[in-house]
N, C-alpha and C positions, 0 to 999 in steps of 0.2 A: 504493500500500500504506500502511496506517495506521502512524503513527509509534509509537504505544503498542502494544507487542507482548504485554504481559501486563497484566491488569486491575489498576490501582493498589489498589482496595479489596480485591481478593483478596490481594495481597502484604502489605497492611497487617495482615491478620487470620490468614493461614495460615502459622504458624511452628511447628516442633518435631516434625513427624511424617512427612509425605509426602516422597518423593524424586521430583523432577520432571525428566523429560528434555525439554528444549526443542528440537524439531526432529526430525521423523521422517526422518533422513538415514542414509547408510551408516555414518557415524561412530557414530551412536546404537546401531547393531546390536552393535558390540563392547562398548560401555559397558553395555548391558542384559545381554549374555551374562556379563560379569564380575560385575555386581551379583547376578544370579541364582545364580552359582557360589559367591560368597563371602559374600553377605549374606542370601540367601533373603528378600528384602524383599517383604512382602505389600502395601506401600503405595507401589507404583511406578506412576507415571503418565507417559504420553507426551502432550505438547501440541504443536500446530503451528498457525501462523498462516495456513497455506494451507488455504482452505476445501475444496479438492479432496481433501485427505488426511484431513480430519476425518470420523470415522465409519467409517474403514477399519481393517483389522487390520494391526498392525505388531509383529513379534516376539511374537505372541500377545496383544498388548495393543490396546485400542481407542484410536485417536488422538482426542484431545479438543481442543476450542477452549480457549485459555487462560482465556476468560471463564467457562467452565462449571465450572471447578475451584474451588469456593467452600467446601466443607464440611469439608475436612481441615485439617491443620496442616503447614506446609512445613518440612522439614529443610534441604533445599538444592535448587538448580537446576543441572543439568548442561547447558551450552549447546553444542549439537551442530551449529550452523550458523554458520560463521565471519562471514558478512556482518552478522549481527545481534548479534554478541558484545558489542560495546561498549555498545550501547543497552540490551540486556537486563541486562547486568551492572550498569549504572548504576542501573537501576530496583531491582534486587535490593539493591544497596548502600544505596539510599535508604530501603528498608524493613527493613533489618537481616536479610535472608535470605542465607545462604551461597550462593555461586555459583562454578562452576568451568568452565573450558574443558574440552572432552572429553578432550584429551590430558593435561591436568593431573590430571583425575579418574582417568584410567587409571593414572597413576603412583601416585596415592594408594592405589588399590585393591591394586596389586601390593605396595606397601610394607607394607600391613596384612595381606596374606594369611598371612605367616609367623606373625604374632601370633594371627590367627584360628585357624590350624591348631593352634598350641600350646595355645590355650584349649580347643579341642575334645579334644585329647589329655588334658589335665589333668582335664577334666570326666569323661571316660570312666574315668580312674584313680580319681577321687574316688568315682564310683558303685560301681566294683568293690571298692574298699577298704571303703566303707560296707556293702556286702552281706556282705563278709567279717566285719566287726564284728558285724553282725546275726546271722550264723550262729554266732558265738562268744558270743552273748548279752552283749555288752559295752556296748550302748547304753542309757543311762538312759531311762526312760519319759517321754513328753510327755503331760501331763494336760490335756485340752481343757475349759476352763471359759469359753470365749469366747461360747457360746450361738449360734455361727454354724451355720446349717443349710445342707446341700447345696443350691446353687442360689439361696440367699437373697442379696439385695443387700448388699454390704459397705458400711460407712461409708467416707467418702473418706480419712480418715487411715489406717485399717487397710489399705485397698486400696493406698494409695500406698507404705507401708513394706513391704508384702508383695512389691511389685514391685521396690522400690529397696533391697533388702538389699545392703549393701556387703561383698563378700568375694571373695577369690581362692582358687581350688581348690588348696590346698597339701596334698600327700600324704605329707609326712614331718613329724615333730615339729620337726626342726631348721629347716625352711623356715617352719613356723608361728610359731616363736619369733622368727625374724628379722623376720617380718611385724609382729609386735607391737612389737618394738623400733623398727622404722621408724616406726610410728605415734607413738611417743614423740618421735622426732626431728622429726616434722611439726608437733608441738604443744608447743613449748618451755614448760617448767614444768608440763605436764599431770601427769607422773608424781609430781612433788613436791607440787603442790597437792591432788591427788586421793588422797593417802594410799596409793599403790599399793605402797609398801615398808614399810608398818606391819605389826607382828606380829599375826596373827589366829589363832594356833594354838589349837585347841580351841573356836573360835567358830562360830556359825551366821550366815552372811551371806545377805542378800537382795540380789540384783542385779536391780533393777527396770528393765525395758527393756533386757534383756541382749543383744538383737540376736543376732549370729552367735557370741556367746560369747567375745569378746576378754577380758573381765574374769573370766568364769567360769574359763577355763583359766589366766589369770594368777594369780588368788588361790589356786586349788587347787595350782598348781605351786610357789608360794612358801611355802605354809603347810600345816600338818597340820590342816585344818579338820574340825570335827564334821560340818558339812553346808553346802552352798551351794545356794540356791534361785534359779533364773532365771525371770523372768516377761517375756513379750512378747506383743504382739498378732499378730505375724507367725509363721505356721506355718513358712514357709521359713527364717526366721532361727533358730527353735528347732531345726529339723532339722540345720542347720549346726552349731549349738552342741552338739547331741547327738553328732554325728560327731566334733567336735574333742575332746570329753572322752575319747572312746575312743582317738583318735589319740595323746593324751598319756598314755594308760594310767591314767586316773583311775577309781577304784573307783566304779561306777555307784550303789552304795548311798548314796554321799555327795552325790549330785547329784539334784535334783528340778527338773523343768522344767514350767512352767505356761503354757498359751496362755490369755491373759486378754482381756477386752473393754475398751472405752473407758469403762466405767462408773466406773472408779476404785477399785472394791472389790478388796481383796487377800485371797486365800483362805488366811489364816494366823491362828493364835490370837493373842490379846492377849499382849503382853509376851513374845514368843517369839524375837525377833531381836536379836543382839548388834550387828550392823553392817549398815547399809543403804547400798548403792552405787547411785547414780542419776546416770549421766553422759550429758548431752546428750539428755534424754528429755522432761522435763516441758513444755518449750516446744512440743512437737509433740502434746500430749495435749488432749483435749476438756475435761477438768476437773482442772487441776493442784491446785487448792485441796482437792478431795476426796481426791486421792492423798496429799497431804501430811498431811491428817488421819488417813488410814489408816497412814501411816508412824508417826505418834505413837502410834497404837493398838497396833501390833505390836512397837514398839521396847521393849526392856527399859529399866528406869529408869536404868541406868548405860550404856546403849548410845549409839552414835554414828551419825550420818547424814552422808554426803558427797554433796552435790548439785552438779552443774554445769548451769547454764542460761545462755542467751545474755545478755550484759551490754550495757546501753546505755552504760555507762561504758567505752567501748572505741573504738579507732580504726576498727573495722569500722562501727560505727553512725554516728559523727560525721564521719569522713573518707570512708570507702569508699562507704557507702550515702547519707550526707548531702551529699556533695560530688562525689566522683569519678563515681559512676554517674549523678548528676543532670546534670552539665555536661561531663564529659570522655569518657564512654563513648559510642561511636557504633554499638552493636549494634542499637539500636532496641527492646531488651527492657525498658528501664527508663524511669522517669518522674521527675517533680519531687517525688514523695512518698517521704520517707525510709523510712517503715514498709514500703511496698510494695517498695521496692528491697531492703531488708534481707531480707524474706521470700523474694524470688526469688533472692537471691544466695548464700544459705547452703546450702540443701539441694535445689537444682533449681528451675527456673523454675515448675514446676507443683506444688511442694510446697504442700499445702493449709493448713498452719499452721506458723509459726515465730515464736513470741512472743519478746519481748525485754523485760527488766526492768532498771531501775536498782537499785542496792544498797538504796535506801530502799524501793522498790516491792516487791522480793522479800522483804526483811526483814519488811515488813508482812504479807505472805501467811503467812510462818512464824509470826509472833506471833498472827495470827488463828486459826491452827490449835492454839494453846495452848503453843507453845514460848516460854520466857523469853528476852527480848532479850539478856540477858547470857550466854546459852548459845549464841548464834549468832555464829560467827566468819566473817569474809570477808577472805581474804588478798590478794585481787586477782583479776585475770583472766588465765588462761594464754593464750598467743598462738597464732594460726594463722600459718603461714609467710607468708601473703599480707600480714599486718599488718607483718611484719618488712621487707617491701619498701619501706615508706614511711618516709622519713627527715625530718630537720628541714627540708630544702629543700622537700619536698612539702607539709608543714604550713604553711610560710611562704607558699608560693604560694597556698594556699587562703585564708589569712588576708588576703592582698592582693587577693583577688577580691571585689568588691562584692556578688556574687550569693550568697555564703555566708550561710546563715541565722544569726540571732543565737544560738540555742541551741547550734549547732555551733561558732560562733566563740568563745563563752564557754568551751566545753570545750577546744577546741584551743589557745587562748591559755594554758591552764594545763598543757599537756602538755610534759614534758621527756624526755630520754633518758639512761639510766644508762650505765655504762662498757661494758656488754654490747651496747648499742644497743637495749635494750628500752624501749618507751614507758612513761612513768610519769605517773599522774594522782593528785593528793592522796596522794602517798607510796606508791602501789600500782601494780603493773603493770596496764595498761589494755588487756588482750586481750579477745577475744570470749568466752572461756570463764570466766564468773563462777562461782567455786567457793565454796560455803558449807558449813562444818563445824558441825553442830548436835549438841549434847548433849541427852540425854533428860531 
């Protein structure tokens, strides 16, 4: 029998989608039954090295040769033949593919069943509550200006964020507020840097890239706004935002939601907005310079913009993407390229775009759009909880490693930590969330 049970080239390229059962054995029957019960996985494959089993039916699935499975992406391998376990697992580890012994995977499935059931219950409650709001005429309208036609191919950015909208199905106002406060805890200084406690009574706010409405409901809950306008490319995100405004009892006449395209055009009049909130959006767009020019057009002369974009002046760029993922991570998902590592590590391995700018680079984009440099403020970068994991000893270990690139070394040599344990670079916190406050 051959020593190589799974094709190396296949393992090197198939990551992130298919769930593969190795071995058409009795143990595999229970695994497949549990998977179909809990996951409804449409990308489930059975492979076996025994030529006699290949091409036969097993639990309603066609048994394949390992070498034939080349066109999908592998999430994990469940090994259901004991005598091959060590060798198959070693190959999976080598190529960064998750692997489990069938008994271990069975435990994992059982542990996640309660969570899965709870999510189903919450989703059902969410839909029932949304239908109730619809019957009571509480939902603000979503105006579709995206130009998307039924059946038309979506651009990759819009498609990605339509699928990867981040939200949990909260069915009470109390739960929803607790969720927002937890987000603040996960990103130290976010609330402070992003002006979330500023007084906006009587103002018109544009939340560009509003997503599922975190800031829409936050600003309307804290202020007596004249109007808030949410824009996003994702219909799914806007529908969640629509639901949450009703959940919080917000007057729908004060909320306007637009589904927009990647063109960068904003469907608003000149000088009509008092405050523009744009948190974690521009780095994922096709034309950020165009969008910033549109910000300048719609902003009132005395208006303010608050923008968060990913910052190169951060531990995430210089330590995590520039050192840790290059040399210490063994998942097989990353490379020796800092920019590629950064793109994959922020918003998912398959995120189509996650740009990152230094203070000088992003300030230049703002001035090119017509904003005066003395009207641009940058207080530092708010932190992700991941960045708080890394301390002086981690930085020192990187500096002692000859493999560290010069640009990352130059940055890390200048990093200190304040009394809170926050990393500081050139007098400012050096987290991933680079916040810019711009006056009109």
